[in-house]
N, C-alpha and C positions, 0 to 999 in steps of 0.2 A: 178367788179364781174367775176370770172372764171366760166362760166356755166358748170355745171356737163356734159351737152350733149357734150360739147367740148371735155371734158376728155374721154369720151366713145368711141370715134372714134378710139382709138389706142388699140394695144395689147401690154401687157396683162391686161391693165387698163379696157378694156370693159368687159373681162371674169370675172374680180374681182368684178366690179360693178353689173354685171347682176347677180350675186349670191343673191342679194336682193330679187328676186323672189322666192327664195327657202327657205328664212328665215321662222321662225315660227309665225312671225308677221311682218304687214306692217312696212317698213323703213321710207317712206316718203309719206304717204297716200295724196292722190289727193286733198283732201278737205282742207289741211293745205295752208297757204300762199305760193306762190311760193319761195320766199326768204327763208323761213323755210324748205322747200323741197330740196333746192338747198345746203343749210348748212347741213342738216341732212345727205344727200348723201355724201357730201364731209367727214364728220366723220365717215359714214358707210365705205367708201373707205380706210380710215386709220384703222378702227377696223377689217374689214374683211382681209384686207392684213397682219396685225400683226398676226391674228389667223392662216391664211394659211402659214405664215413662221413658226410660233410654231408647226403646225401639219403636215409640210411637204407637203401642198397641192397647192404649187405654180404652175402656169401654165408652162408646158414644154418649154425648150429652153433657159432658163437662162436669159430673158430680165429683170426680177426684179432684178436679182443679178447685172446685167450690170448697171442698172439705180443706184443702190447703191453703186456703185464702188467696187464690189465684182466680182471675176473671176467666171464665169459661172460654172467651175469645182468644186467650192466651194459652190454651191448654196446649197447643202444639209447639210451643216454645220449651223445648225440652231441657235446655239449660235452666231456664226460669222455674220450671216445675222441680227440677232436681234441687236446686236452691231451696224452694219451698219445703220440699220434702225433708232436706237435711234439718231445717229450722223445726220442723215438727217431729223429727226423731229426736233432736235434743231436748224437747218438751217431754218425752218419754222418761228421761232421766231427771228432768228438773221442771216439772210443770204439768200441765193437762194437754195431751196431744189432741188434735183436732180431728185428724181422720180416724175412722172407726179401725181400721187395721192396726194403726198404730196404737190406739187405745187398748186393743186386745193384746198388743205387745208388752204393754208396761207391767201386768203382772208377771209375765215370764221373765222380764228383765230383773225385777225385784227378786222373785223365788230362786232364780238361778245365778244372781250375782253376776249378770252378763254386764260387759262393759261397753262403751259406745264404738271402739276401734274396729271390730268386725263389720258392723253395719256401715260405718263411715268407708270402709274399703269397698264395699259393694256400690255405694254411691259413687266413690272415686272412679271405679271402673265404668260405670255408665257415662259418667262425664268424659272419661277418656274415649269411650266410643264415637263421642260427638265431635272430638277434636282430631282423633288418630285413626286413619283409615286403612293404613299399611303398616307392617311390621318388618323392618330390615333384617333383623337377626334373630335367632332362636332364643337368645338371652332377653331380647325385647319382649318376646311373647311370654317367656316365664314371668317376667316382671309384671306383665299385665295379668297373668293367672294368679299372681299373689294377692291381687286385688279382687279379681272376679270370681275366684273358685275357693281358694284356701280359707277365707273368712267363714264359709259355710261349715267347713268340717270342724272348725273350732268352736263353732257355736253348738254343733251337735255334741262335741265332747262336753262342753260346758253344761248343757242341759241334762245329759246322762251322768254328771259328776265323775267323769273318767279321764280328765285332762291330766297329762303328764308330758314331760319334754319329748320323751320318745313316742308317744302316741301323737303329739303335735306334729313331730316330723313325718311320721308315717301318713297321718291324715293330709298334710300338705302335699305329700307325693301323690297320693291318691287322688286328691281333688284336682290338681294340677293335670295329672294324666287324663282324667275324665272330661276336663275342659278342653283338652287338646282333641281328644276322640270325638267330642261335640262339634268342634270346629271342623274336624274332617267329615262328619256326617252332614253338616249344614253349609258346605262350601257353596253351594249354588244360592241357597237362601241368603247367606251372608253377602255374596256379590251382589244380589239383588238391593241390598242397602247400601251399596258401594263400599262393603269392608272386605278385606282380605286379611285374614289371620295367619295364613301360611308365609313364613319369613321369605322375604324377596331374595334373600342371598341362596336360600335353599331352592326355591323355585327356579332359579336361574342354573343352579347345580344340576337339577334333575329335568331341565328343559321343559318346564311348565310353565305355559303363559296364560295370561288372564282369560283368553279365548278358551283354553283348555278347561278351565274351572266351570265356564258356563256350558260346556258340553254335557249331555246326559252321563257320559262315563267319566266326568271330571274328577269324581272322588276316588275312583280306583287308580287314577294317574298318582294320586297323592300317597298310595300306600308304599311304594319304595322310600319316600322321604320319612314316613313313621317308623319304617324299620332301620332306618339310617342312624337312630338315636339310642345307642346302646346304653346310655347312661341317663335315659329318659326318667322323669321324677315318678313314675309309676311303678318303678322297678325297687321295690322296697327291699 
């Protein structure tokens, strides 16, 4: 096992993993078995880093780019970085990954028999963030959540050895619901990145404009929309 505490000693990996304390939920709660906590942190390192690449929030200095074989001058090219990140992910399953966070992921992948698909889904979601800035329908948003959120729950089930068809179904529902709640919470922040996740057809239905989203009370204006989804995925 490659302990997460060893990975945390370097930069920028330490800064990436330290973001776990700022998340909306505990990443690896102390009451879980140590092996689970190490594996959850290894997966978190992957998920946090791919999101940081997709959001342009990497640590300054270009260290992540160098680890991935990208010139630091190109570190702001998010699609290029995501391509390099995917190539390094594939080395987790067949080779020797270059990035320390992906090297730390390899023992977890082997021990828990994880497959590439959930990780590739998270990368695909971040690629989509570079190309898709608006969502027309609720179904379009759900399809995005299938890539951006549901893989995380499936990875947790695999790490804890609790995967079953029914648990996957419920996990997908919970993860999608939490992702939508996060979109509601981060309306203004997302707009600052020129992203609107609220479906255009629903914004029109509830007379919500882009200017409304930028206002301090923008998120409360979205509450009627969230209540209009009686069959929302979170209703397990």
